[in-house]
N, C-alpha and C positions, 0 to 999 in steps of 0.2 A: 495721388499715388506716386511716390517717388520711384517705385520699381517698375513703372510702366515702360513698355518698349515703344510707346507711341506718344508723341507730343499731342495731348488731347486738345489744348488751346495754346496758340502761340501768343506772343506779346501783343499782337493786334486784336486778340479776342476771336481769332478764326480757328476753325477745326482743321483736321488734316486734309479735308477735301474742299477747303476754302469756304465752308458754310459758317454762318453765325450760329450761336447756340440754339436758337429757336427756329432756325431755317430748315425746311424740309427738303428732301431730295426731289429731283424732277420725277414726276409721276405721270403715267398714262393708263387709261382705262379703255378696254375694248370689250364690247358685248357680242354675243353670238359668234365666237371665234371658231366654233364648230357649226358651220352653216348646214342647212338642210341638204343642199346639193352635194357638198363635199362629204357629209356624213353618210348620205345614202349610197354614194359610190364606194366609199371605203367599207361601209358596213356590209354591203352586198357581197363584196369579195372576201371579207373576213368573217362574216356571220355575226357580227356584233350589232347591237341595237344602238342607233344614234341617240345622243343625249337630248334631254328636253330643254336644257339650258347650259350656257357656257360663257366664260369670260376669261380674259387675260389681263392681269394687272402688273405693271412694272413700277417699282419704286427704286430709283437709283439704278444699281446694277443687279438688283434682285427682280426676278420675273417668275410669276406663278400663274399657271393655267388651271382653272377649275371647271369640271363638268358635273352636271346634276342629272340624275335619272330618277324619274318618278313625279308624282306618286305612282307606284307600281306594286304588283303583287310581290310580297317578300320571297326571297330565294329560299329561306327556311321558315316554313309556316309556323313552326313551333315557337319562333321568336316574335310572331306578330301579336300586337296588342289589339283587343277588340274595340277599344274606344279612342284610339289615336294612331298616328303614324309612327313608325320607328325610324330614327335618324341614324344612318350608318356613314362613317367617314373613313376613307382610306387616303393615305399620304405616301407619295413616292417622289424620288429624286432621280432625274436623268443622270446617266454616268458622267456627262461632261459638265455638270453644274459644279463650279468651284465653290468651296465652302460646305454646302450641303448640311449645315448645322454642326460641322465638326471636322470636315476635311477628308474623312475616310469615306470609302464607298459605302453607300447605304441602300438597304433593301426594305421592302414593305414590313418585314418583321423586326426592323431595327427599333430598339427601345425609344430612342429620341423621336423617331417619326411617329411611333405609337402615342407618345406624349403629346405631340403636336395635334394629332388626330383627335385625341380625347379632349384637348382644350377647345378645338373647333366645335366638336359635338356639344360640349357643355355650354359653349357660347350661344349656339343657335337653337338648342332644344327649347329654351323658354321663350324664344322669339318666333319660331315657326308655329303657326296655328295648326298644330298636329291633330287637334280634335276634329278638324274638317276632313281628315283623310284616315278614317278608321280602317284597321286591318291592312294597312299598306306600308310601304317602305319608301323613304326618300334617301337615295344614295348620293353622297358627295365625294367626288374623286378629285384630289388635289395633286397636282404635278408641279414640282419645283423645277423650273427650266434653267434658272441661274440664281446663285446665292451669294449675296454680299451683305448679310445682315437683314434683320426684319422679316424673316421667313414667316413667323406666326402672324404678325399684323397684316402683312401683304396677303397671306392666305385667307385671313378673315375678310378683308376688303374684297378680294376676288370672289369669295363664297357668297357674300351679299349680292353682288352683281349677277352671279350665275343663278341664284335662287329667284331673283327678280326676272331674269330672262326666261326661266322655266315657268313663270307664272305661279310660283308657290306663295300662298298667303302668309304674310308676316305682320306682327304687331308694329314693327318699325324696321328700318334698315339699320345695320350694325356697322360702325366704323371703328378702326383700331389703329393704335400708334404705340411705338416704344419710346420710353423716356429713360435716360441715364443720368447719373449724378457724378460730376467731377468736382471734388472738394465740396463747395456749396453751390455750384453752378449746374442747374439742370440742362440737359441737352435733349432735343427732340429728334426722333427718327434716326436711330443709331445705325451706323455701318458695321460691318463685321469686325474690323479692328477695334472699334469702340466697344462693341459687345464683349470682346475678350478681356477688356481692361476695366470696365466700369460696372458698378451695381446697376441693374436694369429692371424696369417695370414695364410690362405689356398691359395696356388697358384697352378694353373694348366696351363701347357704350352705345346707347340709343340716343341720337341727337335730340329728338323731340321731347323726351322726358328727362334726359340726363341720367337715366338708370344705367348702372354699370353691370354688364353681364360677364366680364372677365377682368380680374386683376391678378396677374401672374408674376411672381417674383422668385428668383432662385438664390438670392443673396440677402444677407441681413441688412437692415436699414433702420435708422432711428424713426420712431413713429411720426415725429414732426416732419422729417424729410419725406416720408412716405405720403403723408397727407398732401404736402405741397406738390409732389410729382403727380399724384392722382388727380388733384384739382387742375393742374396744368394740362394733363392729358385729355380730360373731359372738356375743358374750355377750348383747346385747340381743335378737337374734332367737331365740336358744335359750332365753331366759327365765332365764338364770343371773344 
């Protein structure tokens, strides 16, 4: 892309943050970030119910915290299913989170946040064993604490851990990663400047079976390049 404002790869084959094309950003995973003691003290003063599971995942400069409530009685009984649990996802961005999926201040009603929430719900509905929890609700609350690219894959990875922490039964855990394409060179785990300049694919899959639960792309790409990126994303997440 000659019009790019960013040097995607320099002469040494390094990206703008000194990573190689297939190198991931530094990552940290924390479980039970809303502990029972802290939740009980804060919930008693605010009247809120403590979450059943929580996690915080940081990928590079992007940080996402997820809390899971349930299985619990649905807030709206009319939306309850008699044979399975209903999965509800809400996504928010703290005011100080740079980027936030576009730079502007975002609220829960923001279209982009609703799209991220819908992608997370569609990713996990086939994986959560919802038939074990009839007439109930599993609520997933995603809070973006810092944004520098990869909000959706980071949120998916954090949701997996929070569901595990809550003891929710799943067919397998879900892992996710973003893949970009610079000329003919794929890049893994894009930062925000790279997302702005490159065609990008977000893949979520089940490592044990290799089944893909999400393949989201917002730009056009030749089918051969798409298949290459899809294969690269599933191989990377399964450790092959």
